[in-house]
C-alpha positions in Angstrom: -35.8 41.0 -49.6 -32.0 39.8 -50.3 -31.1 37.6 -47.3 -26.9 35.9 -46.3 -27.8 33.0 -44.1 -24.7 32.2 -41.6 -23.4 28.9 -40.9 -22.4 27.6 -37.4 -18.9 28.2 -37.0 -18.9 24.7 -35.5 -15.3 22.2 -34.8 -15.1 19.5 -33.4 -11.7 18.6 -31.1 -10.2 15.3 -32.2 -7.2 13.2 -32.0 -5.4 15.3 -34.6 -6.5 18.5 -34.4 -9.6 20.3 -34.8 -12.2 18.7 -37.9 -14.8 21.0 -39.0 -18.0 19.7 -40.3 -17.0 21.1 -44.5 -21.2 19.8 -45.3 -24.2 22.3 -45.5 -26.4 23.2 -43.3 -29.1 21.1 -43.7 -32.1 24.1 -42.4 -30.8 26.3 -43.7 -30.2 25.1 -46.9 -34.3 24.3 -46.9 -35.2 27.8 -46.5 -32.6 28.4 -49.3 -35.7 26.8 -52.1 -38.4 28.4 -49.8 -37.0 32.2 -50.7 -36.3 31.3 -53.5 -40.0 29.7 -54.3 -41.1 32.9 -52.6 -39.8 35.3 -54.5 -36.9 36.4 -52.5 -32.4 36.1 -52.9 -30.6 33.8 -50.6 -26.9 33.0 -49.8 -24.9 30.6 -47.4 -21.9 31.6 -46.0 -20.4 28.7 -44.1 -16.7 30.7 -42.6 -15.8 27.2 -41.1 -14.3 27.1 -45.6 -12.3 29.9 -44.2 -11.6 28.7 -41.1 -10.4 25.3 -41.9 -8.8 26.6 -45.1 -6.9 28.8 -43.7 -7.9 32.4 -45.0 -9.2 33.0 -41.4 -7.5 32.3 -38.6 -9.4 30.8 -35.4 -8.1 34.1 -32.8 -9.2 37.0 -31.3 -9.3 38.7 -34.5 -12.3 35.9 -36.6 -15.4 37.0 -35.4 -15.2 40.9 -36.6 -14.0 38.7 -40.4 -16.1 36.9 -40.5 -18.9 39.7 -40.3 -17.0 41.7 -43.2 -16.9 38.8 -45.3 -21.2 38.3 -44.7 -21.1 42.7 -45.9 -19.5 41.3 -48.4 -23.3 40.2 -49.8 -24.6 43.2 -49.7 -27.3 41.5 -48.0 -31.2 43.3 -46.6 -30.8 41.0 -44.3 -28.7 37.3 -42.0 -30.5 35.3 -41.0 -27.8 33.4 -38.2 -28.5 29.7 -37.1 -26.6 29.0 -34.0 -25.9 25.7 -31.5 -25.2 25.9 -27.6 -21.9 24.4 -28.2 -20.8 27.9 -30.7 -23.7 30.7 -29.3 -20.2 32.7 -28.7 -19.3 32.8 -32.2 -23.1 34.0 -33.2 -23.3 36.4 -31.0 -19.7 38.2 -31.5 -20.6 38.0 -35.0 -23.7 39.4 -34.7 -22.5 42.2 -32.5 -20.2 43.2 -35.3 -22.7 43.6 -38.0 -24.9 45.7 -35.9 -21.8 48.1 -35.0 -20.2 47.6 -39.1 -23.6 47.7 -40.5 -26.6 49.3 -37.3 -29.7 49.1 -39.5 -29.1 45.6 -41.5 -32.1 42.9 -39.0 -29.7 40.2 -37.6 -32.7 37.3 -37.2 -31.8 34.7 -35.3 -32.4 31.1 -35.5 -31.8 27.3 -34.9 -32.6 25.1 -31.4 -30.9 27.1 -29.2 -32.2 30.3 -30.3 -36.2 28.8 -30.6 -35.4 27.7 -26.3 -33.6 29.7 -25.1 -35.5 32.9 -27.6 -36.2 35.5 -24.7 -33.0 35.9 -22.9 -31.1 35.8 -26.0 -33.2 39.2 -27.1 -33.1 40.5 -23.7 -29.3 39.6 -23.3 -27.8 40.5 -27.0 -29.2 43.1 -28.3 -27.6 42.5 -31.7 -30.2 40.1 -32.6 -34.3 41.3 -33.9 -35.5 38.8 -33.6 -36.1 35.0 -33.1 -37.7 32.4 -35.5 -38.1 29.4 -33.2 -38.8 25.8 -35.1 -39.1 24.8 -38.0 -39.4 27.9 -40.4 -40.1 27.1 -43.9 -43.7 28.1 -43.5 -42.6 31.3 -41.3 -39.7 32.8 -42.9 -41.1 33.9 -46.3 -44.3 36.1 -44.7 -42.2 37.2 -42.0 -39.4 39.0 -44.9 -42.8 40.2 -46.6 -43.5 42.4 -43.5 -39.7 42.8 -41.8 -39.5 46.5 -43.0 -42.9 47.9 -41.6 -42.5 45.1 -38.5 -45.7 44.2 -38.4 -45.7 41.1 -37.0 -49.2 40.8 -36.3 -50.8 37.2 -36.8 -47.1 35.6 -37.6 -46.6 32.6 -35.9 -43.3 30.5 -33.8 -41.8 33.6 -34.2 -40.9 36.5 -30.6 -39.5 39.6 -30.9 -38.4 43.5 -29.4 -41.8 45.5 -29.4 -40.4 48.8 -27.3 -38.7 48.0 -24.3 -40.8 45.0 -24.2 -40.2 41.1 -26.0 -43.0 39.7 -27.7 -43.3 36.2 -27.7 -45.9 34.7 -30.6 -47.4 31.8 -29.7 -45.3 28.2 -32.1 -46.1 27.4 -35.7 -47.5 24.3 -36.4 -44.9 21.4 -37.3 -44.8 20.9 -41.1 -45.8 17.5 -41.8 -45.8 16.4 -44.8 -41.9 16.7 -45.3 -42.5 15.6 -49.0 -43.6 18.7 -49.7 -40.8 21.5 -48.9 -39.0 21.7 -52.4 -35.2 20.7 -52.8 -32.8 21.7 -50.4 -30.6 24.7 -52.5 -27.4 22.3 -52.5 -26.1 24.9 -55.3 -25.4 27.8 -52.5 -22.6 25.6 -51.1 -19.0 25.1 -53.1 -18.7 20.9 -52.4 -16.3 21.1 -54.7 -14.0 23.2 -52.4 -14.8 21.5 -49.4 -13.7 18.2 -51.2 -17.0 16.2 -50.1 -16.8 12.3 -50.8 -19.8 12.4 -49.3 -23.4 14.7 -48.7 -25.9 14.7 -45.9 -29.4 14.9 -46.8 -32.2 15.6 -44.3 -34.8 11.8 -44.2 -36.8 12.5 -41.4 -37.5 15.0 -38.0 -38.7 14.7 -34.9 -37.9 12.0 -31.9 -40.4 10.5 -30.0 -38.7 9.4 -27.1 -37.9 11.2 -23.8 -34.4 11.2 -22.6 -33.2 13.5 -20.2 -30.7 15.0 -21.7 -31.5 15.6 -24.9 -32.7 18.8 -26.4 -34.2 17.0 -29.8 -37.5 17.1 -29.2 -37.7 20.5 -27.8 -36.6 21.7 -31.2 -38.4 19.2 -34.3 -41.0 18.0 -31.5 -42.1 13.9 -30.7 -43.9 13.7 -33.5 -41.9 11.2 -35.9 -41.5 12.0 -39.4 -39.3 10.4 -42.1 -40.0 11.4 -46.2 -41.2 8.8 -48.1 -38.7 6.0 -50.1 -39.5 8.1 -53.9 -38.8 11.6 -52.0 -35.3 10.3 -50.4 -34.2 8.8 -53.4 -35.1 11.8 -56.0 -33.3 13.9 -53.9 -30.3 11.7 -53.7 -30.9 11.1 -57.8 -30.7 14.9 -58.1 -27.0 15.3 -55.9 -25.4 12.1 -57.9 -26.9 13.2 -60.8 -25.4 17.5 -60.5 -22.3 16.2 -58.1 -21.3 12.1 -59.0 -21.4 11.5 -55.1 -22.5 7.8 -54.4 -22.0 7.9 -51.0 -24.9 9.9 -48.8 -25.6 10.7 -44.9 -29.6 10.3 -44.3 -30.0 12.5 -41.1 -32.0 11.8 -38.6 -31.7 10.5 -35.0 -34.1 7.9 -35.2 -33.6 7.2 -39.3 -35.5 3.4 -38.2 -38.1 3.7 -36.2 -40.7 3.5 -39.4 -39.0 -0.1 -40.3 -42.4 -0.4 -42.9 -40.8 2.9 -44.5 -37.1 2.3 -44.1 -37.8 -1.4 -45.6 -40.0 0.9 -48.6 -36.9 3.3 -49.0 -34.8 0.4 -49.0 -36.4 -1.6 -51.8 -36.3 1.8 -53.5 -33.1 2.6 -53.5 -31.0 -0.7 -53.7 -31.3 -1.4 -57.7 -29.6 2.3 -57.9 -25.8 1.5 -56.0 -25.5 3.5 -54.2 -24.5 3.5 -50.2 -25.1 5.2 -46.8 -25.1 6.0 -43.5 -27.4 5.9 -40.5 -28.5 6.2 -37.0 -31.3 4.0 -35.3 -31.2 3.0 -31.5 -30.3 -0.4 -31.8 -34.4 -1.3 -30.0 -35.7 0.1 -33.6 -33.9 -2.5 -35.7 -34.2 -6.3 -36.2 -32.4 -8.6 -38.4 -33.9 -8.8 -40.6 -34.2 -5.3 -41.5 -30.9 -4.4 -40.9 -30.1 -7.7 -43.6 -32.3 -5.5 -46.5 -30.6 -2.4 -45.1 -26.8 -4.1 -45.7 -28.0 -5.3 -49.5 -29.3 -1.3 -50.4 -26.5 -0.2 -49.5 -26.1 1.1 -45.6 -23.1 0.6 -44.9 -22.6 2.0 -41.2 -24.8 2.7 -38.3 -24.7 5.1 -35.7 -26.1 3.7 -32.4 -26.6 6.2 -29.5 -25.7 3.8 -26.6 -24.9 6.6 -24.2 -24.0 4.3 -20.9 -23.4 0.7 -19.7 -25.4 1.0 -16.7 -29.1 -0.1 -16.7 -29.4 2.0 -13.7 -28.5 5.0 -15.5 -30.3 3.8 -18.7 -33.6 4.3 -16.8 -32.1 7.5 -13.9 -32.7 9.3 -17.7 -34.8 7.8 -19.8 -33.0 6.0 -22.5 -34.7 3.0 -21.4 -32.0 1.0 -24.0 -31.9 -2.7 -23.0 -27.8 -3.2 -23.3 -28.9 -7.1 -23.8 -29.5 -5.9 -27.3 -25.7 -5.2 -27.6 -23.9 -7.3 -28.6 -26.7 -9.1 -30.5 -27.1 -5.6 -32.5 -24.3 -5.2 -33.1 -22.9 -8.7 -34.4 -26.0 -8.6 -36.8 -25.1 -5.3 -38.0 -21.4 -6.5 -38.8 -23.0 -9.8 -40.4 -25.1 -7.5 -42.8 -22.1 -6.4 -43.7 -22.1 -2.5 -41.6 -19.7 -1.1 -39.3 -20.7 0.4 -36.9 -20.8 3.3 -34.2 -22.1 3.0 -30.4 -22.1 6.0 -28.7 -21.5 7.2 -24.9 -21.7 9.8 -22.7 -19.6 9.8 -18.9 -21.2 12.7 -16.3 -24.3 12.4 -15.5 -25.3 13.9 -12.2 -26.4 10.6 -10.7 -24.1 8.9 -12.5 -21.6 7.0 -9.5 -18.1 5.2 -9.9 -20.2 1.9 -10.5 -22.6 3.5 -13.7 -19.0 4.7 -14.9 -17.1 1.2 -14.9 -20.0 -0.1 -16.7 -20.4 1.4 -19.3 -16.4 2.7 -19.8 -16.4 -1.8 -19.1 -18.3 -2.2 -22.2 -16.6 0.0 -24.0 -13.3 -1.9 -23.7 -15.4 -5.0 -24.1 -15.8 -3.9 -27.6 -12.0 -3.1 -29.0 -11.4 -7.4 -27.5 -15.0 -9.0 -29.4 -15.7 -7.0 -31.7 -12.1 -4.9 -33.1 -13.8 -4.8 -36.8 -16.5 -3.1 -38.1 -17.0 -1.2 -35.1 -16.2 2.4 -34.0 -16.7 3.9 -30.2 -16.9 7.2 -28.9 -17.2 9.0 -25.2 -18.0 12.0 -24.7 -18.6 14.6 -21.4 -22.0 15.5 -21.2 -22.5 18.9 -22.1 -26.1 20.8 -19.9 -28.2 21.0 -22.9 -31.3 24.0 -22.8 -35.2 23.2 -23.3 -34.2 19.1 -21.2 -35.7 17.4 -18.0 -32.1 17.0 -16.7 -31.7 20.3 -16.8 -34.9 21.2 -15.1 -34.0 18.6 -13.4 -30.6 20.0 -12.1 -30.4 23.8 -12.7 -29.4 25.1 -9.1 -26.3 22.3 -9.5 -24.5 24.0 -12.6 -20.8 25.0 -12.2 -18.1 27.0 -15.2 -14.6 25.7 -15.1 -13.5 27.2 -18.5 -12.7 23.6 -19.4 -12.8 22.7 -23.3 -14.7 19.9 -24.5 -14.7 18.0 -27.5 -16.9 20.1 -29.7 -17.8 23.5 -27.6 -15.7 26.2 -29.5 -12.3 27.6 -27.7 -12.4 30.7 -25.8 -11.0 33.7 -28.4 -11.6 37.0 -27.6 -10.6 38.6 -23.7 -13.4 38.6 -23.1 -15.5 35.7 -24.8 -14.7 33.3 -21.0 -16.3 36.0 -18.7 -19.2 36.5 -20.8 -20.5 32.7 -20.6 -19.4 33.0 -17.1 -21.7 35.1 -16.3 -24.7 33.6 -18.0 -25.3 29.7 -17.5 -28.5 30.4 -19.4 -27.5 30.9 -22.4 -24.6 29.4 -22.1 -25.1 26.3 -20.1 -23.2 24.3 -23.0 -20.5 25.6 -21.7 -20.6 24.6 -17.9 -20.9 21.1 -15.5 -23.6 19.5 -13.1 -21.9 18.6 -10.4 -22.0 15.9 -9.8 -22.1 12.5 -7.7 -17.9 12.0 -8.9 -15.7 14.2 -8.7 -14.8 17.0 -12.1 -11.7 16.1 -12.8 -12.5 12.6 -12.7 -15.3 13.2 -15.7 -12.4 15.6 -17.3 -9.7 12.8 -16.7 -11.7 10.0 -18.0 -12.8 11.3 -20.7 -9.1 13.3 -21.8 -7.4 10.1 -21.9 -10.1 7.8 -23.6 -9.6 10.2 -26.8 -5.5 9.0 -25.9 -6.8 5.6 -26.3 -8.1 5.9 -28.8 -4.9 6.6 -30.8 -3.3 3.2 -30.2 -6.1 1.4 -32.2 -7.9 -1.5 -31.3 -4.4 -3.8 -31.3 -2.6 -1.6 -28.3 -5.8 -0.9 -26.8 -6.5 -5.0 -26.5 -2.8 -6.0 -25.4 -2.9 -2.4 -22.7 -6.3 -3.7 -21.5 -5.0 -7.4 -21.3 -2.6 -5.4 -18.6 -6.3 -5.0 -16.8 -8.2 -8.3 -17.0 -9.4 -6.7 -20.2 -11.1 -4.1 -17.9 -11.5 -0.7 -19.5 -12.2 0.3 -16.2 -9.2 -1.3 -13.8 -7.1 0.7 -16.0 -8.4 4.4 -15.7 -9.3 3.6 -11.8 -5.5 2.8 -11.6 -4.5 6.0 -13.7 -6.9 8.3 -11.1 -5.6 6.7 -8.6 -1.2 6.9 -9.7 -2.0 10.7 -10.7 -3.1 11.3 -6.8 -0.1 10.6 -5.4 2.0 10.9 -8.2 3.9 15.0 -7.6 3.2 17.3 -10.3 2.1 15.2 -12.6 1.8 15.7 -16.5 -0.7 17.9 -17.7 -1.0 17.1 -21.0 -3.3 13.5 -20.8 -0.8 12.0 -23.5 2.5 12.7 -21.5 0.1 11.7 -18.4 -0.7 8.3 -19.6 2.8 7.4 -20.8 4.0 8.5 -16.9 1.8 6.4 -15.3 3.1 3.6 -17.5 6.4 4.4 -16.7 5.6 4.6 -13.2 3.3 0.7 -13.4 5.3 -1.7 -15.6 9.0 0.5 -16.4 10.5 2.2 -19.2 12.0 -1.3 -20.5 8.3 -2.8 -20.7 7.9 -3.2 -24.3 4.0 -2.3 -23.5 5.8 1.6 -23.4 7.3 1.8 -26.1 4.1 0.6 -28.0 2.3 3.4 -26.5 4.6 6.1 -27.6 5.2 4.9 -31.0 1.5 5.2 -31.8 1.2 8.5 -30.2 3.8 9.2 -32.1 2.7 8.7 -34.9 -0.7 9.8 -34.2 0.5 13.5 -32.6 -1.5 16.1 -34.7 1.5 17.9 -35.7 2.6 15.0 -37.5 2.2 15.1 -41.3 1.0 18.9 -42.0 3.6 21.6 -41.7 2.2 25.2 -42.6 5.4 26.8 -43.3 4.8 25.5 -47.3 7.8 22.4 -49.1 11.0 23.1 -47.7 13.7 24.1 -49.9 17.1 22.5 -51.2 19.8 23.0 -48.5 22.1 25.1 -50.9 18.9 27.9 -52.6 20.1 30.7 -50.0 17.6 32.7 -47.6 17.0 35.7 -46.7 19.5 36.4 -45.0 22.8 34.7 -47.3 22.8 31.9 -44.2 20.7 29.1 -45.1 19.2 27.7 -41.7 18.0 23.7 -40.6 16.7 22.1 -37.9 14.4 19.6 -37.3 11.1 18.9 -38.5 8.1 19.2 -36.0 6.3 16.4 -38.4 9.4 13.6 -37.3 9.5 11.9 -34.8 12.8 11.1 -32.7 11.9 7.9 -30.8 14.9 6.8 -29.0 15.5 3.7 -26.8 12.5 2.3 -27.9 11.6 -1.5 -28.6 10.6 -2.8 -32.8 7.3 -1.4 -32.5 6.4 -2.3 -35.9 7.3 -5.9 -35.7 5.4 -6.0 -32.9 2.4 -4.5 -34.5 2.4 -6.8 -36.9 2.3 -9.6 -34.2 -0.4 -8.7 -32.4 -2.3 -7.4 -35.1 -2.0 -10.8 -36.4 -4.2 -12.6 -33.7 -7.2 -13.9 -34.7 -8.4 -14.3 -32.1 -9.3 -11.9 -28.3 -7.3 -14.1 -26.4 -4.0 -12.6 -25.3 -1.2 -12.2 -27.1 3.1 -13.3 -26.2 5.2 -11.5 -26.9 8.4 -13.8 -27.4 11.9 -13.4 -26.6 13.9 -11.1 -28.4 11.0 -9.3 -29.3 10.4 -7.7 -25.8 13.4 -7.0 -25.1 15.6 -5.7 -28.3 15.5 -2.0 -28.4 17.4 0.6 -30.5 16.7 4.0 -32.0 13.8 5.0 -34.4 12.5 8.2 -37.0 8.6 8.0 -37.9 7.9 11.0 -40.7 5.0 11.8 -42.6 3.8 9.6 -45.2 2.4 13.1 -47.3 -0.1 12.6 -50.2 -2.5 10.9 -48.0 0.4 8.1 -47.1 0.9 5.8 -44.2 4.1 7.3 -41.6 6.7 5.8 -42.4 9.7 4.3 -39.9 13.4 4.0 -40.4 16.1 2.9 -38.2 18.7 5.0 -37.1 21.6 5.2 -35.6 22.4 6.8 -32.0 24.8 9.2 -33.9 21.6 10.3 -35.9 19.3 10.4 -32.8 22.3 12.9 -31.2 22.8 14.6 -34.9 18.9 15.3 -34.8 18.5 16.7 -31.5 21.3 19.4 -32.3 19.6 19.7 -35.2 15.8 21.0 -33.2 17.6 24.5 -33.5 17.7 26.3 -36.7 21.3 25.9 -37.0 23.5 27.0 -40.8 25.7 24.7 -42.9 28.9 26.1 -41.2 27.5 25.1 -38.1 26.3 21.1 -39.0 30.0 21.2 -40.4 31.7 22.6 -37.5 30.1 20.1 -35.2 30.2 17.0 -37.6 33.6 17.9 -38.2 33.2 17.8 -41.9 36.3 19.8 -43.5 37.5 20.5 -46.9 36.6 18.3 -49.4 33.3 16.8 -47.3 31.2 19.5 -47.6 30.1 18.0 -51.1 28.6 15.1 -49.2 27.1 17.2 -46.5 25.4 19.0 -49.1 24.1 15.9 -50.4 23.6 14.5 -46.7 20.9 16.8 -45.5 19.7 18.3 -48.9 18.4 14.3 -48.3 17.6 14.4 -45.3 15.3 17.8 -46.1 13.3 16.5 -49.2 12.5 12.8 -47.0 11.0 15.1 -44.8 13.5 14.3 -41.5 14.5 18.4 -41.7 12.5 21.9 -42.2 14.7 24.5 -44.7 14.8 27.9 -42.5 14.7 31.1 -42.6 15.8 33.4 -39.2 13.7 35.9 -38.7 14.3 39.1 -38.5 16.8 40.2 -35.4 17.0 36.2 -34.7 19.8 35.3 -33.7 20.0 30.7 -34.0 22.1 28.9 -31.3 26.2 28.8 -32.0 25.9 26.2 -28.8 28.2 23.4 -31.4 27.7 20.4 -29.0 30.0 17.2 -29.3 31.1 16.0 -32.6 29.9 12.9 -33.8 30.4 10.9 -37.1 27.1 11.5 -40.5 25.8 8.4 -40.9 22.6 7.3 -40.5 
């Protein structure tokens, strides 16, 4: 049978914009390998490739276009997988598939469907059957019987039987992962995705019982790790085929069995590969970390989840927070970076609990600025978790899109989500001790602060006694008493700092500078490369305007010099910015570097600020000449100036749209000098 597998439409909202997880789905390429071994044909379709490349738009047309792409492979069956955060995309694509090809069997798998198999089949008739849990042993015999629909004796499937839903007993876990065939990476366009790192499955299962996590519900509590020989063979195979030398080993808790990890380190070290993994802080020790660093490990992801000892017990994470600083230090001393991840928004979390989490993050910014990244996520209710069982009656919906949840694209997405809190539980939230708006503001403000960089983060926190929670509390208090505060969080933070420290404080300038430098619009322009001003446009009257990639920063301090001073500090003690750096102000222009280069900063005159403000609207050459008072022999010099600004990326060429009238407001005359 010819099967097309359809990957998740998984994206993450980051400060620089949407990030698409362009990696082959490990579960699907494992299934492809098994199907080929059993004589079936299989292909893999990843819609993220088309969206990230711009071939498909992230809009209401997307789901139907994905379905059309899937049908172009002429499948005899379609296998779909999904997470809760993007189940809407899976359901909508499947509905379009069923409309376009009513007799095409559509199978569904993955963690979300495995836990919510019955309600999914009851409410979403576009799916014909759910394959639960690990499907490598289930899917081949299922495909053999798919046309006959005689599923008697098959384990791990849920299907319709007339008007009833039949749920077979669970299939057993795959105890020996080494027995699985090598995953079919050749079905993913690794070169097209531009990957320099490849994810590799290292194992499955989690023996812990965190109340907010559904990993054990899908992969089981039995911890399984591939042997060192098998795992290294997988890496060798990828290196030989694609030249990759850096790998992300995928297992939530790679280091639970320290003996097996040491065996892997001994096996992989001579190969010279580098790799990353995930671990609990109480599942590593100094000796193991040294061995991992010497064997090529370059980064470890630590799920800390909360900085509150009380909440560690409440959510059954039960991590001894006394391990936090020693583990980070030992990881760094072993030559590895660390990622410390936290969650806020637990229903039991108090303001004091949240403050402990925030202050642990803030202290990490100050004490461990190098080789450490932090994350703070808004809690997402997950099916199959103890927390959901405890607080199911406190679910609510407000339409807020968190960093991992797929945005609404079709007109009825939000209404479907609101009316089905069981299947779309990931888009809901728990009513909790703290107001929902506080949780949203805390996480969105955190993302803004992450754009500032360590030097500015540390300097800002110095104004608040090195306490991130004190900054957040003051921000929230100010917002609560301020009429019509900005709805955009970046603008809110700037308005708050202006009110708190004054418009002339250099700290506000630093924040403005860093937010402009990390604005998602900087460094990219959908209109493509700019043409020289002298080239004719469709209308014969070419227009130019200030590029959205360029940021004009008027009345700002000498931020590059202040940043040099702050980043040169060798101790966590606050750095004093001396006069005249703390008072000298002027005007600047941030420009995209291009080709991966850093942003460029230019000091410009007040006249240049006025010129660029005039050019925020599309202007013709004649309008620019009149605005600047250029006549006769000065037109050639003007053309050279505008061409230079186009080449630098300060301006962009703009052809007027059909019927568009550009502004004829000439404004005051200024001198054309930069």
